[in-house]
N, C-alpha and C positions, 0 to 999 in steps of 0.2 A: 431562413435557417438552413445551414449546411448539413448534409448527411455524410457520414463516413468517419474515419478515424483521424484524429489530430496527430501531428508529428510526435507529441509527447506520448500519446497512447500507443502509437506504432512502436516507439522505442521501448515502452514497457512490455508490450506483447513480445517483441523480439528478445528482450532480456529474459522473460519468463520461459520462452521456448528454449533458449540456450541453457538455462538452469535445469530445465526438465531433461534435456539431452545429456548434460553432464552428470546428473544425478541418477541416470538410468542404470539399472543393474548390469555391470559388465559381464556377469555370468551368462546372460542371454546371448551375447555375441560369442562367447566361448563355446556354448552349446552348439551354435550354428557351425562354428569353425571345426569343432571336434567331429561333427557329422560329415564334414567334407573329407576327413582323413579316413582311409580304408580300415584302419585299426587304431583305436584310441586307448584301449585298455593296456596296461594298468596305469599309465601315466596321466591320462585325461588332461586336465588343465596344465599340468606340469610339462606337457609336451612342448608348449609354447611359452609358458610363463616361468618366472624365477621361483614362484611359490606354487604349491599344489592347490591353494585356495585363494585365487586373486580376489581382491576387494576393490572398491572404488578408490581407495587411498594407496593400494599396493597391487598394481597390475603390470609390473615391469616385465617385458618380454625377454626370454633367453635368446641365444643366437639363432635357433631354429625359428622361433616366433618372429624375429626380425626378418629372416629370409622369407618366411611364409607371407608376412605382410608385404614385403618388397615384391613378391611374386603375384601380387594382386589377390591375396587370400585364397589361392588355388593350390590344390594338390595335383601335381602333374609330373611328367618325366623330368622336366627342368629341375624341380625341387628334389625329386627322388635321387637325382644324380649328383647332388651337392653333399658336402660333409660340413654342415653348418657349425657343429661344435668342435670340429678339428680333431676328432678322436680316431680317425682312420677308417671309420665306417660310414658308408653313404646313408643319407637320410632314409632312402627307400628300404635299405636292409634293416635299419632300426625300426621303422614303422611297420614293416612286413609286407611291403608292396615294392619290390625291387625295381620294377620298370615304370612305376608311377602311373599306371593305367586306371587306378581307382579300385582295383580288385585285389584283395589279399592274395599273397602267394600260397599256392597249395591249400593246406588246411589251417593256415595261420589264423589264430583268433586273438593273439596278444602281441603287443609290440615286443620285439627282441631286445630293444634297448630304448634309451631316451634320446631322440635326435637333437635335443637342446642341452644335454649334459655330457661333457667330456668324460671319457673313460667308461661309458656304459654302452658297449657295442653289442651286447647280447651273446648268445651261445653259438650261432652259426658263423662259419668263416665267410669272409667277403667273397672269395672266389665261388664258393658253392651258391651263395645267394645270387650273385650276378649270373651264374649259369642257369639257375632256376628261372630268373627273369627272362633270359634269352629263350629258354624252352617254352615258357608260358606265352611269349610273344609269337612263337611259331604256331602254336595251337590256337591262338586267337586270330589267326589268319593275317598276320602282319608281315 
């Protein structure tokens, strides 16, 4: 008598694993990714997704989400210095971390705009935000 799994049962186990993976709640991944952004409020899921409440059947990424994924799902200076949605505001300005070091600029607690939605730049001017990022870097010892 042989012990172990047959080819059929291995295939069944693999299929079940794939189904479990595909049916997993996509919000769990979004929570992890939002925690990687220095500021996620008020856009939350909508920072990366086309909809504010992504589901297993509708989790399409917006331009920032596509760039975030292409950047290895990391928030850093590379992503901060891009303008994913093409609205003239850098992602870092809209997220509230102009130099991409993972720490919010000054007393920023909310995103100034949505880095994935064109025409939502926020209230601050790009020059002021870039200057703040340079000052922040000087005091961070860089």
